[in-house]
Every structure is written in C-alpha cells, then in structure tokens.
N, C-alpha and C positions, 0 to 999 in steps of 0.2 A: 428498551424502556417501551412504556403505554403511551401512545400519541405519535411514536416514532414515525417521521414523513416518509422513509423507505427501508426496505431490507437490507442485507448485504454486508459484507465483512467491513465496512467504513461506517455504518449507521449499528450495527449490533453490538451486544456485549461481546457474542461468543457466537459463531457459526460452526454447524459441522454438516457434513457432506454426509446422507444419511443412503442415497442411492448411490453403489458401486458405476463405474463408470462401463461403457459397454466392453463386454470380454473380460470383467476384473470381477473377481469376490471381495465382498465385506467381510471380516471375522470378529470385527470389534462389537458391532450392534447389528447385526443382520437387518433386513426387512423384508417383508413379500409384499409381492404387488399382486393386485385383484383386479382387472379392470383398471376402473379410474380409482382406487382406496388402495391406501398402502397403510400395513400393518408392521408393527415394530414399535421399539423402547429407544430411548437415545438417553445415555447419564449426563446430568449437568449437575454441576456446583450451584450453590445459592450464591448470587452476586454480594461483593462485599459492603457496598454501600445501598442504604437503604430508598426505599420508592416501587412504584409498582412495575412489576415486570411480566412478560408474558412471551410464549412461542408463536412464532410463526413458520410457516410451510411454505419455501418460495422456490421457484428456477432460479439457478447462480446467475445466469445471462437474463433475467427477467426480474430485478431485486423491485421495482416498483408493486409488481402484481402481487397480492397474498393470495395464495393457494385457501388455505386454511390459519384459523386462528385458537390456541389453545388458551385455558380459563386464566386469568389474572390473577398473579402474586403479588400479594404485597409484603414486600420484606423488610422488616423493623430491626432495631438494634434493641437487645435485651441488654442488661447492665453486665454480666460477664464479656457480651462484645463488645462493650465499649469502647476498651482501649486497642483490642486489634484492629477496630475500625478506623478509628484516628488516626493512627500507627499507617494504617493504610493512604487514607486521603495524605497525611502528612508525604509518605514518601511519593504519592503523583503529584504533590505540589513541588518537591525537590527536584524529581525528573525534568520538569516543565522549567526549572530554574527562576520561577518569578514570570512565566511570560503572562501577557495579556492575553494569553488560548485558555487560562486555567478557569473560566468562569463556570465550568462543569462543577472545577472542585470545590469551588466557592459557594456552589447553590448545595452540593451533597454536605458540606459540612454544616452550613444552618440547618438541612432538614435531621442531622445528628442530634444537635444543641437544641432545637425545636421540642418543646414538650406543650402540646393544647391544654385547653382547660378541661377535659376528662381526666388527662394523666395527670394532669396538677391536684384535681380532686383526690384521686388516688393517692397522690403522694401526701398529701396533709392527712389524711384519714389512717396512713400507713405509721406516719408520723405520730399522731395521738395514739396508735394502739401502742406503738412500742418504741417510747419515747427515749429508751437508753439509748447508750454513747456507744458510738461505732467501735467495734470489735478491732483488732490491730489489722488483720487481714484485711477489712473491708476499708480501713486508713488508708492502709497502701496501696490498693484497688485504686481508690480514686485520686492518692496522690500522682501514683503513673499517669492515670487515663488523664488526669487534668495539666501534667508537663506536656503530655500530645497533644491535648488542647490548644493549650497556651502555643505551642509551636505553630499549629496550622493556622490561629490568627496572626502570629507573626509572619506568616508564608501569606497572609493572604493580604496584610497590609503590602508587601511585595508585588502582589499582583496588581492591587489598587495604585501602584506608584507606577507599574507597568504602563497600566491601560492608562494613566495621566500624560505618561511622555509619549505615548503612540498618539495621544489625541490631540496636545500639542502639535506635534510633529505632523500630522495629518494637516491642522487648521494652518500652519506656515504654508504646506504645499497648496493649499484651498486658498489662501492669501493671494498667493502668487498667482494662480489661476483668475483671481477677480480682478488683480490686476492687468492679465492679457485681456480680460473680458471689457473692461473698463476703454482699453486702447483700442479695441475692436469696433466698441459702441461709439469713441470718438470718432473713430472712421467712416464707418453707416453713417454719423450723425453730418460730417464733412461732406461726405458723397451724396447724401441727400438734399442737402444745402445747395451744392453745385448744380446738381440737376434743376432742382427747383428755379436756381440762376438761368440756368441756360433753358428753360422752359420760359421763363419770362420774356428772356432775351431774344427767343424764338417769336414769339407772339407780337412782339414790338417789331419785328422786321417783318411781318406778313402783314401789317399795318403801312408799313412803309414801303410794302413790295408795287404796289398798283404806281405809286408817283417815279419809282426807279426804273419800271418797264422801259421806256424809251431810250433810256440812256443805256441797260442792258442787252435790249434787241440791238443797237447800232455795234454792239462792240462783237463782231462775228469773229474775227480772228481769235478771241480766245474762249470760243466756245470746247476747242477741245482740250484746251489746258484747264479748262473748267470741270469738264468731265473727269479728267485723273483727278484732279484735287477733290471732287466728289465721292469718286469710289476709294481712293483711302480715307476719305473720312467716315464712312461706310463703315471699310474694313476696323480700322479704330474703334468706331461705336461698336460692333463686335466682340473686339477684344476688352472692352472695354465692360462690356456687361457680362459677359464670362469672369472675369474680376468680381464685380461686384455679384453675382451670386456666389461666388465661391466664400467672399467674405462674411454674406450672410449665413449661408453653410454652418462657416465653422465658427460664429458667432454663437449660432442656435444648439449646436454641436458642444461648445465648452459652458456654454450657461446651462445644459441640462445636466450634464457632468458637475458640474460645481454644485447645482442644489442637491441633485441627489447625493455627491461624495460630501455636503455638508450635512445632510439631514443623516447621513448612515455614522459619520462620525459623534454629532449630537446622541445619536441612537444609545452608539455603542459605549459611550461614556456614563450615560444614564444607566444603563444596564448593567455595569461594573459598578457603580456607585450602588443602585438595588440591592445587588448580591451581597456588596459588605455590608449593607445596612443589616439587611437580613440578617445575617451574623450577629451583629452588635447586639438587637433584637431579640433574638432567640438566646442570649445568655442573660439581656435583661429581665427579661420575662422568666427566666426560668429558675424556680423557688429552689433548685438545688445548685445553683450555678456556686454557692459557697464552699461545695464541696470539691469542687474541681480547682477553683481559684481560691487565691488569696481576697480577702476582702478591701485591701488596698486596689487590686486591679481590679477588682467587679466595679467599685466606685469610681475609677478611671474611665472603663467603659461605658457605665452609665452617664459619665460628662459626656464624653462623645458622643453618645445618642442624640444627646441633647441638640447638638448640632444639625440633627439629621429633620429634612423636612419631606413627609412622604406626597405633600401636592405639588413640589418645587420638585421631587424626585432628585435632590440635590444636599452636599453638605453646606453648612454655612462655613464662612474662615473660620479657622480656630485663633481666640483673642490671645494664647498661649505662643502660635509660630512666630519665631524671629523672622522669619520671610513672609512678608504681607502677599507675596505673588504667590504662594506655595498653594496649589491643589488641594493636595492631600494634607492630614491631620498628621502632624508629626508628635507621634506621642511619647516620645522620650522626652519633649519640652512641656509635659503636662505637670502641676504642681504634684510634689511627693506625697502632700496630707491635702485630699479634697474636704472642700469647706462650701458652705450653700453661698458665699459670695462669689466661688467659682462656677458654679450652675447659675445664679444670673448674669456671669458674663456670657457663659455660651446662650445662655436663652437670649438676649441681648441682640446679640451677632447672630441667631436664627431670625431674629423679628426683624433686623435691617436686611436680612436674604427676604425675608415674606413680603415686606412694602415693594421694595423693588422688581421681584418677579411676578408678585401676585395682585399687589394694590391695596391688600387687606392683611391682617396679621389674623389668622385663622385662632378660632376659640375651641379649644378640644376639652374644656371642660365635662365630664358626664353629667347627664341629668339627677344623678343620687346626689352629687356635689352643688350642684347647683341650688335644689330642694332642701338640702339640710341647714337646720340651724344654726350647726356649729362651726359651718366652713370647712367641713371635710366630707369624705367619700360616704360616710355614715353619720345616722341620725346619733344624736347625743342619747343620754341614759332618758330622758323626759320626752324621748321622739318629737321635740318640737320639729317645726317644718317653719325655712324662712317664709314671712308673711307676702312680702313684696315678690318673691318667687311665684309663690301659690296663686296669688292674685293676677300676676302677669299671664300665667296658664288660663287661670279660668276666664278671665277677660276675653286672650284670644279663641279660646274654644266657642265661648256666646257669640263671639263676632263671625267665625267659622261657619256657625250653624245660622245666623241670622243672613249672612250671604248667600248661602246657598237658598235659604228662603226666597229673600228677593229676585236674586237675578239667575237661577238653576234651576230650581221648580219648573216644571214645566206643566201647565194648565190643562185642564182636559179639551180645552179650546184646540191647543195645540196639536191634541193627538188625535183628534177630529178633524183637524183642517191637514193633517198626514195622510190619513186614513181615504178622506176625499181624493186626494191627490193620487193614491196609489190607485184605487178602485177607478179612477178615471183613465191612468196608463193602461191598467188592464184590459178597459176595454178596447183601446186602440189598439192591443196588442192582438186581440179576438177579431180584429179585422184584418190583418198579417197574414196572408198567406206562406207567409216564408216560415211560419212556425208551426207546429201539431196543435191541433184544435187542444183546448183545454190546459194550456200554458196559463202559467200564474206569473204573478207578479208580487216580490215578496220584499220586504223591506229588512236590511240589513244594518250593523254598523251603529253608529252612536246615538243615531235616530231610534233605534231599537234595543240596545244593551244597555239602558239606565245609565251611561255616564255621558249623554249627550246633553246640551242645553235645548234653549227655546230659538238657538240662531242655529243650529247645528244642521248640515246639508240631509236633504233627503238622499241614501244611498238603497237604491233598489236593485235587484238583480231577477232575471227571470229564470222560472221554474217550470221545465217539461214535465210532464206526465212520466211516471216510472217505465221504462221500457223505450220510450219513442224516442225517435231522433228528429234533424231538421230532414225537411223533405229531400235538400240539397245536400247532403250530408257527407256524399264522397268526393263532390269539388271544392265544397264549403265548408274544409274541414274546423277551422277555429270559432265559425260562426258569424265574421265580419260580413261576409256577404249580405247573410241574412239582417245584419243589426243596421247596415247601409239603407237596406228598402224599409225598415222600420224608422229610421231618421227620418225618411221624408214624410211618413204616416204622420209621426208624431210633429212635424211644423207645420202640417196639413190641419192638424188637431188642434191648432193653439199652441204650442209651444214657445218660446221666444230664443235666439239666440243660441237654437241648435248647433252643436260641436261634435264631429266624428273625427277629430285628429286624431284620438286614441281607439281607434276603432285595428290599428295594428299592434295593440298591446298584446303580452299574453292571454288576457282576458279585455276581448271587445269591450269597447264602453262610450256608450254617448252621454254628452254632458247637454243640459238645457236650463233654462227658467220656466217653471210654470207658475201663470199666475196664481197669488196665494186666494185660496177660495177663504171666504168670511171674514178677510181685512178688517182692522180695527185702524182709527186715525194714528199715524207716526208710525204704523207697521209696515215692513217692505213690501210692496205690492207683487212681487213677486219671490218664488220658492226656487232654491238652487237644489237640481236633483241630477243625481248621475244615474245610469240603469245601465247593468253590466250583464252580459252573457252568464248564463248558468253557473252559480258559485256556491256549489254546496257545501265546502270547508267553513266558507266565509259567514252562511247561514248556521253553519253548527257552533263556530265560534262565538255569533252573537247571542245563541241561546246559552251557552256557559257563561260570560260577562254576566248575562243579564241575569242568571242565577246567583252571581255573587254578589250582584248590585241591590238583591232583593232581601238578601238575609239579613242583614240590620244598615240601617241609613249611612254608620259612620263611615263604609267603602265610598259611595258615592259624595259625600263632604267632602271627603279628603281628596277625592279625584278631582273635583273643582275646584279646590284651591291649587292643586299641584300642575293641573292644565294653564292654571290663570300665572300659576309663577314661571314655567316653561315659556310659554310665550310671551310672556313681557321681559324675561332673559334672552329671548332669540336664540333658544337653544331648542326650538319645536319645529323645524324644517326642514324633513329629508332631503329636499333639493340642494338645501346649502351644507349637506353630509353631519345634518345633526339628528336626533331623534323624534320620530313619530309619536302620535298622542298616542297609539297603540302601544307601542313600546313602553312608552311612562304608564300606563294602565297592566300591562304584566308587569314593571316593577312594582307596582304598589300590592299587587295581588301575593308577588312572591313575599315580599314584605310582611304580610298581615298573615299567609299563610304557613310563615317561616320564623313568627315570634308569637313566645307567649308571655303572659302576664309573671310576674314577681312576686308578686304576692303585697308588695308596699306602693301597687298602683304607677309601676314603671314597667316594662317590657323588656325581653331579652330574647336572642337568639335561640332559637331552638337546641342549638347545639350545647349550649350551656348549662354545667351540673342543675338537677333539680333544688328546689331549697329543703332544707330540713328542717322538721318531717315534710315530704312532699303532699300534694293534695290533689285530686281531680282538675281544680280548677287552674292549676301552675303548669297542668303536665298538658294538657288540650292547647292548638294555637289560637291564634285570635279570632280565626277567619278557616272553616274547612277547607281542607284539600280535595277539592270535588274527585281530583283525577285518583287520588290514593285512598280516600276515607273508607274504612270497609262501612257498608252499611247496614247491616247487622247490628254494629253499635248501637245504633239509634233506640232498636228493640232491647236493649240491654237495660238493669234497673239504675235510676241516678246515682252517681257518683262510681259508676264503670269508668274508669281510665280509658282515654281516647284510643283508639284503636283503628290503623291501616292496614291495606292489602302486602301482601310480601309481593305479588305481582300482579300486573294487571291484567282485568280479564280482555280476550280479543273480541273486536268489535273491527274488523277491518273493513274499510272500503280503497278500491282503486284510486288512486290519484287522478283529477280530473284531466289534468293538463301534463305531469309529468311521467312516460311510459314506465313502464316495468316497477313503478313505485306504487304501494299501498301504506295506508297509516291507518294507526290503532283510531279510534274515536270514541272511545269509551271515556264516559265520566260520570257520575252519580247525579243520576236527574232528580229534579225538582218536582215532577208530575204532579203530585196529588200534594192536596192542602195539608193534608194529616202530616205527611212529610215534610212540607215546607214549615209547620209550626214546630214538631220535633226538634228539627234544625234549627229555629231559632230558640228554641226553650235552652239546649246546651251551647248556643253561644248567644249569649247574652252580650249587649253593647252598653248597659246602663252605666257602669262602672269604669267606661273607656273616655278617657280626658282626650279631646280631639288636638289640643295644643299640644300635650304629651307624645300622641302617634305621630303628628308633624314633625315636631321635632327629632322624634326618635327614626325616622322615615329619612330627614336628610342626613343625620348622623350615621347611620346604618349606610347609606352609599358613599357619603365624603370620607370615612375613617375606617370603618370597619368590614366591610367588602371586601374582598381580595381578586380584582379583577382581573391578577395575573393568573389567578389556580383555578377561580370559579367561574361559573356562568349563570345567569339569573334565569330561571328556570320553575314554573308550576311542576315540575317533578322531582324537586327537590324537598325531602320530606323527613319528618321527626327521625324515622326509624332508619332511614337511608342516608340522610345528609345530604350537604351539596350538592348539584351537579358539577363536576372536575372538568375541565377544557382537556383535559388528558383523555376524557371519555370521549368526547365530542370528536377530537382528535383522530383517534383508534377508529371511533364508526362513522362518523361523516366527514372527517378529512377536514375540519376545522384547525385553523392555527393555534398552536399551542404556547403558553408562555406569551401571548400578544398583550402589549400596551394597552390595547382598547377592549372598548364594553362590549360585551358578546350577551345575548337575550333570546332565548330559546322558543319559537312558536309551541304551544301546547297540542296540538296534531300534527304539525308538519315541524316534526322534530329536528328533520335536516336543514332547516332553514332560520338562518340567523336573522332575527329583526331588525336590529343594531349593524347589519352589515355594510350601511351606506356612512356610518360613523368612520371619520378620518381619525388618526391619533390627535393631531392637535386640537380639534372639536372634543375628542373624549376629554382630554386636562381641560378645556373650559367648561364641560359639561361637571366635572368632578369638582372644582373649583366652585361652580356656583350652588354645590351640596353644601358645601364647607361654607360659604359666604352666608347662607341662608339659616343654616343652623347658627354659625356667629352671631347673627344678630337679633336672633330670639334668643339664646342665652345672653347677649349682651344687654339685650333689654331687661332680661330677669332679675339680672344679678348686678346693674349699674344702677345709679340715681341719678340724683339732682350734681355732682359733680362733675359726672361725664358728661352730663349734656351742654352742662357751663360750656364743658372744655370745645363741646362739637359748636355750639353757637358761637364761641371765637372764631371757627374756620368757616363760619358761613357770610354771604352777603347780607347787607342791610334787607334786602325783602326777604330772603331766607331766615334771618333772626327772630322777622316779625310770625314766622310761621307757626302751626302749634308743635309742642312736643309730643314724643309718644306717649299719651296717657290712655288709652283704649285700646281693645281689641283690632279694630279697623286701622287705628295709625298703622300698627306693627305689621297688619298685612299686606298695607301699600306701601311698607318699606319695604316688604320681603318681597314685594312682586312689583319693586319700582320697575319702570322700564330700563333697558339696557341701553338706550342713547343717550341718556340721562348720567351717565356713568363719566361720562367724556365733557371736561370743561370745555370752556371757549377756548384755550390755548391746546386742547386735544391731549391734555395727559390726563389719567385715571385722578379721581377727584373723590378719594375714600380713606379717612381718617381713623386711624387705630386711638379705638376706647382703651381705658383705664385695666377694661376687663379682659384685656386679649382679646376683644371681640374686633366690630367694625363701626363706624360712624360716617354716614355719606355726607358729604357736604355739598355735592351735586343739586340735592333738593329737598324738601323738606321732609322729611317721614308721612305727612298726612298728604301730601299733594300726591297725585294718579299719572 
C-alpha cells in the first residue's frame, strides 16, 4: 500500500524474490544484473481491495530501505467486480472471527461503498439518460452484491463489539494500575511528611544542642556506645534512601505506563468507531445504496448514523438499547418502521453527548440552507432569500472591512518607520568586519508579506552578496560567531534589550528593541526586532505571500479576522503545541485557491462538479494558485477557462540548512504591473461576500476537510486534487492516517508546518472552527426567541449588555477570549441555541 512505513513480508501485500541466491538459478522470472541496475519482469495480480499500490525494490534483510519505487497504481472496483470484492472482504472478516485486529477490513469496506461527488454526478447523469428499469441480470447481480455487503456490515459490527470489549478490558487493567499509583503516591507523600518532620526535629535539636553540650561532654563512658548507635543510624538512613529512590522510580514508571496505556486505549477505541462510522457514511451518502440494500435497512443505517459526531469521534448512546451501559448500538433493537420521531430521539441523544464533551452543539446547516427563504437546501421557485440571514452576512461583511481599515491598515508612516530602522541596522552591519562588504539587511515575514498589522514585529535577515561567504566560514559554519560580534555592535549602536539566546538555533537570531523613529503620542517608544542569519527561503516565501495579498483586499481582510480569532481563542501559540500564524495563513490561501464560485453567491470546493451549464467564472478558483497557474492563460481571450500546468517548472535552489536537499522555488511572479493588472481583472473580488467567505472557511475545516486523508497544501490544484497523506508518507515519511493536522510548506515540501500540534490540541482547534461557524449560522438563523433564552441564562449584568444587532457584535462574539468561556466555578458556560448553534453565557456578545 502507498505510504506503508516499511517493506518486507509483514508489511507488503505480496513479496517476490527476484534475485536467486548464490549458485542457484531462477526460471520463473529470471533477471539480469548489470552494474547496479537490474533488468527483468515480475508477474503480479492486481490486489483484491481498492486503493493505491506500488512496487518497491529492497534487500530482504533491510526492509526499511527502498532501493527503487515503481509508479503508483490506483485499484478501483468496477460494477462487475463489486460482488467478488465484497465476498473477499467478507471472507477476511470471518477468518479473523470478529477480532479487534480487523480495522483494515473496515477501511476496505468503506472504500468499496464510498462514492465521491464526481461519481455521484456520473450516476445521476446515467440514470437521467437511461431511466429504464433494471434488467433481470442486473437485479440479480445487485441482490447478490447486496447480500455480501450486508454480511460485511454485520461482521463489521462484530469487530466494533470486539473493540469495545477490548477497550473495557484494558480500561479495567488501567483502573487497577491507577489504584496502585494512588497507593504509591500516598506512600511517597507519607515519606515526604516524615522527612519534613525529621528535618524540623533536627533543627530543634540543633537549637538545644548548645545547652546540652556540657551534660553530653560529662558522659564520657557512653561515647563508644553512642558511636555504634550513630553508625547503625547512618546505615539505616542509607537503606531508607535506597527504598525511597526505588519507590519514586516505581511511581514514575507506573505513571508513565498508565498515561501511555490510557492514551493508546482511547485512540484505538476512537479509531474503531471512526472506521465503522465511515462505513455508515458511505452507505448514507451513496445514491445507489437502495440497489444493494432494502429501503428499511437504509433507513435504519441513516438512523444509526444520526448518533455519530465527527468532532467527538464517538457514537451517542442509542435511545433504543435496553442496556443503558452498552457501548455499541444494538441494531436488532431498532424500530422496524423508522419515523421522524425516531430520528428526533437519536438527534437528542447526540446533542446530550455534544453538550457533555464539547460544551456546545455544532450547527451543521449549510449556508445554502441558511440563506434560502423556504428553510430547505434550495431556493424556492421565486428565488427568495431569507432577509434576516442576508442582512446578517451583509452586516458582518461591512464590519470586517471597517475593522481592517481601523486596526490593521498600515499607514505610510509605519512603512517609513520600518525603513528607517532597516537602514540604520544595515549601517551597523556595514561596520562589522565579521560579514563581507555589501551585506544587506532585508525585511521579511509579517512586516513585509502584506498580512501583518501596525504592531507586528520587524523581522529582518542578512543577505550576503552572491558567491560570498563569511570571513571565518571554516570555523563558524552556522554564522553564530559572526552574529555574536554583531550583537555587541547593535548594543553599542543604541539597541535596547539585545538578546542572543537564540544564536544556537538552526538559523541564528538576535532579538532586540529599537527606539521607534517618528513616534507619536500613545505609540510604543520601541519597536521589537529580530535579525537572523541569511535566510533566502524566508525571503522567497515573503514574496509569494505578498503577491497573494496584493491581488485583491479580500485575502488580507480575512487573514486579519482569522488571526484575531485564533489569538483570542488561544489556538495560535506553537510553544503551547498549537498552530502558528503562518500556518493559518497557509490554511486561508489553500481555502481560497481550492474553492470556486457556485454562481449563487456561495463557494464550494474545486472537487465539486461544475454547474450546468458551466461558465468560466465558476470554473476558476477564488484566488489563482501562483505555484501551478499556467502564465500563458493570462494572454488568452477573456472567457477562456482557467488553466494549470501539468508539472512544475524546475527552479532549484540548494537548501541553506539541510544537506543534500534541493527545493523547487518556482512560482508565477507578479513582477510587471501589466501582469498584476491582468491577474486582478481575471480574479475580481467585487462579487465576493466577506461574511460568506469567513463562514465557508470555518465550515470547510470544521466539517468538510478530511484531515485523516489529506494535507493542507498550496500544491492542491483543480487539476490534481488535494494532496493526500499517503503521498507525503511515501515521499517524505510523514505519518499516514494520523488524527492531527498537517500543513505543507510551499517550498520546503518535506516540512510540516503543523508538526508541533499534538492530537488533543488538534481536536481543540477543529472544535473552535465548528464553534465559530455555529455562532455565525446561529446569529443568521435565530432571532428574538433564541436571544430571550440566552438572556435567561445570563447574569443581571450580562442581561444589560446589548444583543447581537450589528456585525461588530458578531465579530466580538466569534473572537471572544477563550478564558471567558470558563465560569467562576470552572465549568463551560455555553448554552445551546434553538437552531442547534451556541449561545455564550460567559460574556455579552458585544464585550471584547
């Protein structure tokens, strides 16, 4: 399988030895060896289950190392192979007898039953073109495949039950281990208490020692005895110390085992539920499901899927189970005839679970549903829209634009201040003999890429003349020594709080505060600055982001609000294992370059089928992908469909830090004004609603993006689709099917920007996306009734606060500080709204 972490007989689908052992011959598929090249052919059958596979060449005794890799093959199931494939998966299930190790079979089943949007569109077109009834042969084939599919689903339930049993069993063991840990903690605490008492007693004896010296000195006959007692006491103290050290070591070891075991047990149980839920989802979303299953079975599967929450990664308790403690849904106890009231029971059960686990109930209504005037997913015949919803999005759009103008728009004075500081630092560098003549100081990062704010730090790096190197480069390979000399000159040149603690970093950095030139009243008198060693990739990255920020202002406004939200919600701090600002900017650019207009004022992923009939406006992305856009398209006549490159042109650069690594630095430069104007004409922003885009951004990463399968990347294109985790695992060794977020750097494609984000923090980040989307949708779909309910749950002071009646109120509610989500007793204080969204009772919507 593509992305498998190793080769060998245990990891591969099938292995064949192609080189005969010494002094032996091979007649079945002989090979010829010429130098370090092997010539020959090996016959292989196609795998029975779908997915991406490839061929690898490796030495049998070194399965971790791959000598060569063949092209990737995609195995898919066509109609006539459906029944044999399902029966093959069924045989795999039965051979393992419902073992908890059958998760691979669960994933294979969901892959077989899954139908993507392109396939759905083809199926719908096929049914429209040939609406005639099925032939007897087709009906027999579907019935036979349906029986096999239902057998697989029944076996998958047994696997889930086995996983639940294993989870409970392991939890009991961990419970006993936790009891042992508590006992050890008590013993350690008792020991610490005894040591404290002995220390206090010893201090008291020292104070009284002077008074008793004369009486002790008179007892000469007891000196020898006292010496023996003292020796015995010292020996006993040593034994006690060894016992104490052993006690603490055991406590540390058992605590580590308990924490690791608990995390692994929870992860396995969640993975099994996710795999089973993917099977249910594949059936629910497959428009041809009724060809395989009876309608009453499909209705029951839909009912069961209502219990699933992707954010909790868990099923809610079934309201139809006779055993309230059961961990799995008893499908046999489902009602024979499913009615709307049964769906409501399952939804209520899921809501209770979400309230307990998340503190809010996610609102999954689509924006087309929210904006429609008839309450459904589509507009009515009169194409009327919900006035309150439209007004809400208009208000938030206006407020987003105004907020950007007021707080984030950088005045010319700010640019002039930064240029004066840069020029001053460059003058100090020119006086430093540790760098070659002509070394320049270049601004990069948020101060230069168009996504900063007036308060952004000034990030600068040294840029030595091409072909030059440090005078002492042989001994000072990283440049840390030269930077240390420069730090002294900066301090002598008037820089404040010069900090050299990061000179030992991968790229040496000097941090300091520079007196702010042209400072006005109320402005910080100093400017925070970072000066790093030569960093060409950072400068290149700054140029790319600056190009995106200049195309149209929508990108910068969205970035400003997203940064404000991420910081307020405490999910924007890599030192706390959350995502950096740069990571959120890449997430935004991926969203804009991989989404297109629907033609109805909304946006959709590029993978969605085009509207009928398509037009050039709905085929192009919201923002051009400068890494992959075909530059010749700009010179084509207006109305020509958007065009991408088949492969990237090579503009290779040796990596400044990583040995033996080169990176492709190609992207379409907006170097000339005519090119920039042509881009702006082809990608207008006047018809884009900021409020709709912000809500769509939150929804995409809350509900639509599959973090388990895909990577957030600017190399995701309309032509090639999303970058898959399997590809990154195959090429760069990234973890495949991980439960965390992965963000690929545009140029250093081997580098995961989100590698610092831990699993628990990933869930926190994703929940925040869902919470932000729910607040927007809740504000757009509910009116006075919901707000009256909110006011009943607020304090008297909060009742006096203004309701959400303008766009700024809603922005402040979305960007509400995370610490205000905790009430005085430490519990989450978010109330469920009538529309399924959230209503905060911790602070008023308008308070900041």
